[in-house]
C-alpha positions in Angstrom: 57.9 -21.3 3.9 56.9 -24.5 2.4 57.5 -25.8 -1.0 53.8 -25.4 -2.0 53.5 -21.6 -1.8 56.9 -21.3 -3.6 55.7 -23.5 -6.4 52.6 -21.4 -6.7 54.7 -18.3 -7.1 56.9 -19.9 -9.6 53.8 -21.0 -11.5 52.5 -17.4 -11.4 55.8 -16.1 -12.7 55.8 -18.6 -15.6 52.2 -17.7 -16.4 53.0 -13.9 -16.3 55.8 -14.3 -18.8 53.5 -14.5 -21.8 51.6 -11.4 -21.0 54.9 -9.6 -20.2 56.1 -10.3 -23.8 52.7 -9.0 -25.1 53.3 -5.8 -23.1 56.7 -5.5 -24.7 55.1 -5.8 -28.2 52.5 -3.2 -27.4 55.2 -0.9 -26.3 56.9 -1.3 -29.5 53.5 -0.5 -31.4 53.0 2.6 -29.2 56.4 3.7 -30.1 55.7 3.4 -33.8 52.2 5.1 -33.5 53.6 8.0 -31.4 56.2 8.5 -34.0 53.7 8.7 -36.8 51.6 11.1 -34.7 54.4 13.4 -34.2 55.1 13.5 -37.9 51.5 14.2 -38.6 51.5 17.1 -36.1 54.7 18.6 -37.5 53.5 18.4 -41.0 50.2 20.1 -40.0 52.2 22.9 -38.2 54.2 23.5 -41.4 51.2 23.6 -43.5 49.2 25.8 -41.1 52.2 28.3 -41.3 52.2 28.3 -45.0 48.6 29.2 -45.4 48.9 32.9 -45.3 51.7 33.0 -48.0 49.8 31.3 -50.8 47.3 31.9 -53.4 43.6 30.6 -53.5 44.5 27.5 -55.4 47.4 26.6 -53.2 45.4 27.4 -50.1 42.7 25.0 -51.4 45.3 22.3 -51.8 46.8 23.0 -48.3 43.2 22.9 -46.8 42.7 19.4 -48.4 45.9 18.2 -47.1 45.3 19.7 -43.7 41.9 18.0 -43.5 43.5 14.7 -44.4 46.2 15.2 -41.6 43.4 15.8 -39.1 41.6 12.7 -40.0 45.0 10.7 -39.8 45.7 12.4 -36.4 42.4 11.3 -35.0 42.8 7.8 -36.2 46.3 7.7 -34.7 45.1 9.2 -31.5 42.3 6.4 -31.2 44.8 3.6 -32.0 47.3 5.0 -29.2 44.4 5.1 -26.8 43.4 1.5 -27.6 47.1 0.2 -27.3 47.4 2.0 -23.9 44.1 0.5 -22.7 45.4 -3.0 -23.9 48.7 -2.4 -22.1 46.9 -1.4 -18.9 44.6 -4.5 -19.1 47.7 -6.7 -19.5 49.2 -5.1 -16.5 46.0 -6.0 -14.6 46.3 -9.7 -15.9 49.8 -10.0 -14.7 48.9 -8.5 -11.2 45.8 -10.8 -11.0 47.9 -13.8 -11.7 50.1 -13.1 -8.8 47.3 -12.4 -6.6 45.7 -15.6 -7.4 48.9 -17.4 -6.5 49.6 -15.5 -3.4 46.1 -15.4 -2.0 45.3 -18.7 -3.4 42.1 -17.1 -4.8 40.2 -18.4 -7.9 40.5 -15.5 -10.2 40.5 -17.4 -13.5 37.4 -15.8 -14.7 38.5 -12.4 -13.9 41.8 -13.1 -15.7 40.2 -14.4 -18.8 37.9 -11.4 -18.8 40.7 -9.0 -18.5 42.8 -10.8 -21.2 40.0 -11.0 -23.5 39.3 -7.1 -23.1 43.1 -6.4 -23.6 42.8 -8.5 -26.8 39.7 -6.6 -28.0 41.3 -3.2 -27.2 44.5 -4.3 -29.1 42.4 -5.5 -32.1 40.5 -2.2 -32.1 43.8 -0.2 -31.8 45.4 -2.1 -34.8 42.3 -1.6 -36.8 42.4 2.2 -36.4 46.1 2.1 -37.1 45.7 0.1 -40.2 43.1 2.7 -41.3 45.4 5.7 -40.8 48.2 3.9 -42.8 45.8 3.2 -45.6 44.5 6.8 -45.5 48.3 8.0 -45.6 49.1 5.8 -48.7 45.8 6.7 -50.5 46.2 10.5 -49.9 49.8 11.3 -51.0 51.3 10.0 -54.4 54.9 10.2 -54.7 56.1 11.3 -58.1 58.6 9.2 -60.1 62.1 10.8 -60.4 62.1 13.7 -62.9 58.3 14.1 -62.8 56.4 17.0 -61.4 53.3 14.8 -60.8 52.9 15.4 -57.1 49.3 14.9 -56.0 47.7 15.6 -52.8 44.1 14.2 -52.3 42.5 10.9 -53.1 44.2 8.9 -55.8 42.4 6.7 -58.1 
């Protein structure tokens, strides 16, 4: 094996390090989003089990919180899907970088398009995640210590 192909493979490894670090960051985001989704689902199950044991006023309050949880679940699911698509596209970028080096094929345009699509999917994912976080903070108001001012629903 001559020095030229080895240099090309070393260059491909160097170029793949940036996307690999991005992949690690996306994995961290997915972990946080999956944790939030899990908590949303758990809270929904608790509320659903309490529905039969309450009066009509409490049932209305539970329905309001359940509808908020359903909206948050949807937003988090879309955010997870977007992040997963971004991660898959980054994997394709890394694979394409190695194919370009090993086959000496001009794949610059494809690599650029894949990376742009991955970035767009990640931006979309983060926007949905931000919306879910915003909805969560708007929906629940935590009372001050010693106060019974717990409120479910939109706060002003």
